[in-house]
MARTIFI-753769 format. One record per atom (N, C-alpha, C): residue in one letter; x, y, z. Coordinates in steps of 0.05 Angstrom, whole numbers, padded with zeros to 5 digits, always signed. Each point is the difference from the previous one (the first is absolute). Layout:
AXYZ
...
% end
This chain:
M-00119-01071+00661
M+00012+00023+00001
M+00029+00001+00019
T-00006-00014+00023
T+00018-00007+00021
T+00019-00017-00010
G-00011-00025-00012
G+00024-00018-00012
G+00018+00013-00020
L-00008+00024-00017
L+00014+00007-00019
L+00022+00020+00016
V-00011+00017+00023
V+00020+00011+00015
V+00027-00015+00013
L-00013-00025+00008
L+00018-00020+00012
L+00023-00010-00021
W-00019-00010-00022
W+00019-00010-00023
W+00026+00025-00007
L-00011+00024-00006
L+00018+00018-00010
L+00021+00010+00023
A-00008-00005+00023
A+00024+00005+00024
A+00014-00023-00001
L-00006-00022-00001
L+00018-00022-00002
L+00022-00002-00019
L-00012+00007-00022
L+00013+00003-00027
L+00022+00022+00004
A-00008+00027+00006
A+00020+00018+00008
A+00023-00007+00024
A-00014-00008+00019
A+00022-00006+00018
A+00021-00030-00011
A-00010-00014-00014
A+00021-00020-00009
A+00015+00012-00019
G-00009+00013-00021
G+00018+00018-00017
G+00020+00020+00014
L-00007+00010+00020
L+00018+00019+00013
L+00021-00010+00018
S-00007-00027+00012
S+00014-00012+00017
S+00024-00021-00016
Y-00005+00000-00029
Y+00017-00022-00016
Y+00029+00009+00002
P+00012+00022-00003
P+00029+00002-00003
P+00015-00002+00027
R-00017+00006+00022
R+00016-00003+00028
R-00003-00022+00011
R-00029-00011-00005
R-00010-00024+00019
R-00011-00017-00022
P+00012-00015-00016
P-00012-00020-00021
P-00016-00024+00009
R+00009-00011+00026
R-00016-00022+00012
R-00027+00012+00009
T+00004+00026+00010
T-00029+00007+00009
T-00017+00008-00022
A+00011+00010-00022
A-00014+00005-00026
A-00012-00029-00009
G+00015-00020+00004
G-00011-00026-00005
G-00024-00010+00010
V+00004+00006+00030
V-00027-00012+00015
V-00021+00024-00008
L+00002+00022-00001
L-00017+00019-00009
L-00016-00009-00030
F+00018-00007-00014
F-00013-00011-00027
F-00018-00027+00007
I+00009-00012+00009
I-00014-00030+00008
I-00030+00011+00014
T+00006+00023+00020
T-00023+00001+00009
T-00024+00016-00021
L+00015+00019-00019
L-00017+00011-00019
L-00009-00022-00015
G+00013-00020-00009
G-00012-00023-00017
G-00025-00012+00014
G+00001-00005+00024
G-00022-00010+00018
G-00023+00012-00001
L+00005+00025+00008
L-00018+00025-00005
L-00017+00000-00021
S+00019+00000-00025
S-00014+00003-00028
S-00019-00030-00003
A+00010-00020+00007
A-00017-00023-00001
A-00023-00001+00016
A+00001+00008+00026
A-00024+00008+00016
A-00018+00017-00009
L+00007+00024-00009
L-00017+00020-00016
L-00013-00012-00020
T+00012-00009-00020
T-00009-00010-00025
T-00025-00026+00011
L+00008-00017+00014
L-00024-00017+00009
L-00020+00006+00014
A+00003+00022+00017
A-00021+00012+00015
A-00018+00015-00019
N+00012+00016-00022
N-00020+00013-00016
N-00013-00013-00021
N+00018-00019-00011
N-00009-00013-00026
N+00006-00036+00001
P-00007-00016+00018
P+00006-00026+00004
P-00006-00016-00028
A-00011+00006-00012
A-00007-00015-00023
A+00022+00004-00028
H+00014+00020+00011
H+00019+00005-00027
H+00021-00018-00001
P+00005-00011-00027
P+00019-00017-00005
P+00027+00001+00011
F+00015+00021+00003
F+00025+00006+00011
F-00001+00009+00028
A-00022-00009+00015
A-00002+00017+00026
A+00022-00014+00019
A+00007-00027-00006
A+00020-00007+00022
A+00027+00002-00007
V+00000+00014-00022
V+00035+00001-00008
V+00001+00031-00001
T-00015+00017+00008
T+00005+00030-00008
T+00026+00006+00017
G+00008-00007+00021
G+00020+00008+00012
G+00025-00016-00002
L+00000-00017-00021
L+00026-00015+00001
L+00022+00011-00011
F-00003+00025-00015
F+00022+00020-00010
F+00014+00010+00021
W-00015+00008+00019
W+00010+00011+00029
W+00014-00014+00014
I-00013-00022+00006
I+00012-00022+00013
I+00028-00013-00012
A-00001-00001-00022
A+00024-00010-00013
A+00020+00024-00001
L-00007+00026+00003
L+00019+00017-00002
L+00015+00003+00026
G-00017+00000+00022
G+00007-00001+00029
G+00017-00025+00006
T-00004-00024-00007
T+00013-00019+00005
T+00029-00004-00019
S-00002+00015-00017
S+00027-00003-00018
S+00018+00023+00017
Y-00011+00023+00011
Y+00018+00014+00020
Y+00010-00014+00022
L-00019-00017+00014
L+00010-00014+00026
L+00024-00019-00006
V-00007-00019-00023
V+00021-00014-00010
V+00026+00013-00007
K-00002+00019-00018
K+00024+00013-00011
K+00017+00016+00022
F-00011+00006+00020
F+00017+00014+00019
F-00005-00010+00034
R+00003-00033-00008
R+00000-00013+00023
R+00028-00004+00021
S+00016+00007-00018
S+00024-00002+00013
S+00014+00028+00006
S+00023+00002+00018
S+00005+00025+00004
S+00018+00006-00020
T+00018-00014-00012
T+00016+00011-00021
T-00011+00011-00024
A-00028-00013-00005
A-00013+00006-00021
A-00009+00035+00005
R-00009+00003+00030
R-00010+00022+00005
R+00019+00021+00001
A+00023+00000+00011
A+00028+00009-00004
A+00013+00014-00029
Q-00012-00018-00013
Q+00008+00002-00029
Q-00021+00025-00017
H-00024-00004+00006
H-00022+00015-00001
H+00008+00029+00010
V+00004+00002+00020
V+00006+00025+00016
V+00025+00013-00011
Q+00021-00016-00007
Q+00020+00013-00012
Q-00009+00006-00030
A-00011-00012-00017
A-00008+00010-00027
A-00018+00025+00002
W-00017-00002+00018
W-00022+00019+00004
W+00015+00026+00009
T+00020+00001+00012
T+00014+00021+00015
T+00024+00007-00013
A+00005-00009-00023
A+00030+00003-00014
A-00004+00028-00018
G-00022+00010-00004
G+00003+00022-00013
G-00001+00025+00017
T-00001-00001+00024
T+00005+00020+00020
T+00020+00009+00011
% end
């Protein structure tokens, strides 16, 4: 139960931090992927996909880190994000 609460808290924090802090969201998504894999391995180590359960979240987080690694990409993101206001 504690794992579920922690997993949901990480998911919520990553989702809420994306528009303003995409690299922070990336790190949180990578942490979420590690937690997903750890929880799956702890609960059912014989599961055939136990080692790859967190790969989606890890890939998502890594894509955010790579996409927003330069200051110009972050500036363009902020400009596009705040253009409607």
